[in-house]
N, C-alpha and C positions, 0 to 999 in steps of 0.2 A: 049480510051472503058475506064477509071477506073475514070473523068470526068462524063459521063453516069452512075455514078454509088452511083456517089457519088451525083449529081445532089440528081439524082431519090431516094436516100434511105431520101436526104434529104427532097423532095416534101412527100414523107411518112412517115417520126418521125409527131412527137404532138407536136405540137403546144408548144405557151409559159407561156399559159393563167397563170401558178399557180407565174412565174416573175412579175405580172402583179397583184394581187393579191396583202391583208392585211389584217391579219387576231387579231385584238386587243378586251382589252375587251372580253377576252374567260374568262371558270366559268367551272365553275362544279357543279351540285348541289348532293351532294353526299349524297342517302336513303341508310342507313345503312340497314346489317343485307340478303348479299344480292340481296339486288331487283335490279333495274333500278339504275339508274339515268343518268342525263339530261345535255346534252352542251349546253353554249349560247356564241355565238360570235357575233362580227361587221365581216361581209365580205365586205369591198370594193375591184370595180371592178375600177384602173385605165388603164385600156386598151381602146382602141378601140373596140377593139368586146366584144357580150356577153359572157357569160363562165355562166357555171352550175355546179353547186356543183352535183355531184351525188353519196357521199360517203362522208366512213372514216372509220375511223380505229385504235386502239388504243386495246396492248403489253396485259391490264392489262381487256381486255371486249374477250370475245370471237365473241360478234358482236356489230356492229356500227349502229344504220337506222338511216335517217329522216325524222321526223314525223312530225305533226303538225295539236295543240289544236282545236278544231271543239265545238262550243256550237252550239246547235241542241234542242228544246226542255225543255231550259235550265236546259238542259242537257251537263256538255263536256266532249268530248273523243279524241278520238288518234288516229290518221294514218295518218298508212304510205305515205311517199310521196318521186316521181321517178327523183325529181330533182327541186335547188331550184333555182335560173336563174341572174340572177341578172347582168343587165344591164349595159353599160364603163358609162363609170365615176359617179353612183349608189353603195349603199351601203345596203344589204339589216342584215338584226338583225332575228338572233336567237337568241329567249328570250319566255320568260318567258308565256305559251298560244299566244305563235304568230309557224313559225317554233322552229325546236330546234331540235339536235342531241339527239334521244337512247337508253345509253349505256348498254349494257344488258350481260347476262352472266359472271357475274365477276371473273375470274380468278386469280387476287390476284390485293385486294381491294385497291386502296390508301385510306388514310387517310388525315384530313383536315390538309390543312395548307399548303397538298404535289403539289407539279405537278405535271399532266397529258401532256403527249405528243399527242398529237390525229394529224391522217395524214387526211389533208382533200385531196377527189378523185375529177379530174373537166373528167367534160362529154370528150377535146380533151385526159383525159390521163394525162396527166400533175396532179401529186401533190403540195401540203406544207403542211409542219406540223409548230403548234403551242401549245402553252406550255397553258396548261387551268388549273385555277387555284383550286385547290380542297374544296367543300366551303361545310358549314351545311344541312344539308336539309331545316330549313328555312332561309336561303341565300339570298335575294334578289337582287345579284347583282357584280356586281365583286368590290365591296367597297378596 
């Protein structure tokens, strides 16, 4: 009976997608004055199955959302997205002008030069934490 229960628990347990994910070049463009900031990184799927980023969390912010920038009629705007899928063996860039994290409702605003721990959540229930370097508003990347 114990063997059956253990086998059932393992079959229902979340997958190991986060173990097959690499996060590189992670940084946050800090917008001072209590406004939202944006998080960028490259997410690499080293596994054999697609993975989908569906959310994120950061202790310094009350809410973290997935967004993308969209240009329409000469106007750029941001829209919420439910997921960012990364096929096996590929990477997705969260970058200015494209998909990114919106860090909203700052609770403990970081300072330029610090690192923020941001937890990325995937559709299968797994998570991975990455250190995001905090950069000034005019920064163009993780240099």
